[in-house]
N, C-alpha and C positions, 0 to 999 in steps of 0.2 A: 203183409208180414208183420203185423203189429206185435204178436206175442214174442217172436224171436227177437225182433229189433229192440223191444223194450227190455227184454232180459239181458241182451248183450250190452246195450248202452250202459245199463246199471253196472255191469261187470267191469267194463273197461274205463268208465269215466274217472275212476280214482286217480289214474296216472296223470290226467290233465290238470288236477288241482293240487297235486303234491307240491309242497314248498317248504314246509316247516322242517327244520333239522331236529333230529332226535339225539339226545345226549345220554351217555352212559359212562359214569365214572371218568369224565374228562375228555372223551373223544366225541367228535362231531361227525355226523353222517348226513350228507345231502346228495342223494342219488341223482344221476342224470336221467333224462327220459329217453326211451328207445322206441317202443311199439307205437305204430301209427293207428291209434284208436279211432281217430276221426275218419280215416279211410274205411275202417271196418264198419263203423256205424253207418256211413253213407252206403256201403255195399249192401248192408242188410236192409236199409230203407228201400233200396232199389230192387230187392228180391221179391218177386211176385210169381204167380203161376205163369204169367205171360213171359217174364224175363228168365225164368228158370232154365229153359233150354240153352240160352246163350251162356248163362253161368256154367252149366254143365259142359258146354263146348270148351269154354276157357279152362275149366278144371282138367278136362281130358288132354288139353294142350300143354298142361304142366304149370299153370298159374297157381301159386300156393294160396293166395287170398281167395280165389274162386273155389279151390278145393275145400277150404275151410268153410266157406259160405254154403257150398253144396252139402257138406257134412252136416251143418246145422239144419239145413232144410230137411234132410232125411231124419235127423234126430228128433225134431219137433213135429214133423209131418204136417206143416201148415200149408205148403204149396205143392207137395207131392205126398204120396202115401208114406206113412212112417216106416222106416226100415233101419233098424239099429245096426245091422251088418254093413249096410252101405255107408252109414254115418261113420262107423269105425274105420272103414276102408279109406274114406276121403280125409278124415282127420289125420290118419297115419301118413297119407301122401303129403299133406301140407306140413305136418310136424317134422317129417324127415327132411324137408327143405328148409326148416328153421322157422316156420311161422309160430310165433309165441302163443297166439290165441289157440291155435290148433293143439299145441303141446299142452296148454292149460285144459282144453277140452278132454284130451286123453287122460290127464290126471284125474279129472272128475269122473270119467268113465271107470277107471280102475280103482279109484279111491273110495273112501267112506262118503258116498254121495247122498244128498238129500233131495227131496222133491220127487214128483211122479216120474219125470223123464229120466233123471240121472240116478235116482235111487231105486225106485220100484221096478223100472224096466231096464235092467242091466243088459248090456251087450256082451259082457264078459264077467266072470267071477271076480270078486274083489281081490286086489293084489296090491298091497300097500307099497311094496318095493318098486313095482312098476309105476304106480301113481307118483311116488316121490321122484323117480327118475325123470318123468315128463314135467312135473311141476318145477323141478330144479332147472331143466333146460329152459323153460320159459322165465323162471325167476332170474336166471343169469342174464337174460335180456332186459332185465329191469321191468318185468311185467308184474304190476302190483297184485292183481288177483291171485296169481300163482305164488308170489311171495307170501301172501297172507295165508293161503291154504297150506303151503309147505310148513309155515310156522305153526299152524294149528296141528298138523300131523306130528311135529316134533313135541308139541306141548301135551298131546294126548297119549302118544305112543300106542303100540299094539303088540301082539305076540311076535310079529315079524318086523316090527319097526320100533326100536328102543326109544323111550322118552328121553329128550335132551333139551333142557331149558335154555342152555346157551344158544343152541341152534334156533330154538323157538323164538327167543328174544331177537336175535339178529335178523331173521327173515321177516318177522312181524314189523320191526321198526322200519325196515326198508319199504314196507307197503303202507305205512301210516300216511294219512292225509290231514290237511289243515282242518282242525276242529272236529275230527272224527273221534267222538267220545268212546265208541266201542273199541277202536284200536288202542286208544290211550288206556282204557280200563284193562285190556288184555295185557299190555306192556307192564302196567303197574302190578297186575296179578303175578306175572312171570317174575318180575323183579323181586317181589316179596318172598318168593320161594328160592331164588337163585343163591347158590353157594359161591364162595370166592372163585372156585374153579370154573363154575358156569359163567361168571362175569369175565373171567380171564379168557375163556373160549370165545365169548361174544366179541371181546375187544380184538382178539386175534383174527377172527373172521372178518371184522370190519377193516382191519389193516390189509388183509389179503384182498378184500373186495376193492379197496382203493387202488391197489396195484393192478388189478385186472380191469378196472373201470376208471382210469384217470380222468379228472375233470378237464 
């Protein structure tokens, strides 16, 4: 399962190295960690054609991690025939149980996806509102990849999803990692365009986040 495992480890590794605080106009943000990325990476490393039946058995029994893993197996088609309908089904099962990575995967399926699997081979038509809904579910669990993608959605905007730099800055700074030049560049770019009202909104969102996620 090299392809899926490599893809997912890259996606989830950011949360394990996050440590630097991000400052905007005097407030400090140091998010806590939530999603068990190590468990997900280990599960994907253990996913093979031989182990897939056991993962599917666990998924049918209601285990959300197994449901997410089975969803990715069908999404990429590495150990079973590719089946986007099945991947969507299992991602939804896991996401509805609160699995942050499955929620992130649904965001990618519904959103402005890139790449051959998530972009060119869509399971459903693009729906930015639904994508943001699932990204936000995962982002509220402190899942960095979802926070980053949600921030990008707010930065770009679309006909169904208004651009909002205050929201873009807030979610992107939550996803920032130590030494991540790309994230730093994005934050600097947003900040250069932000009006006082945008900065005020970002500060308000940070305050509300601290109340919801006390250290």
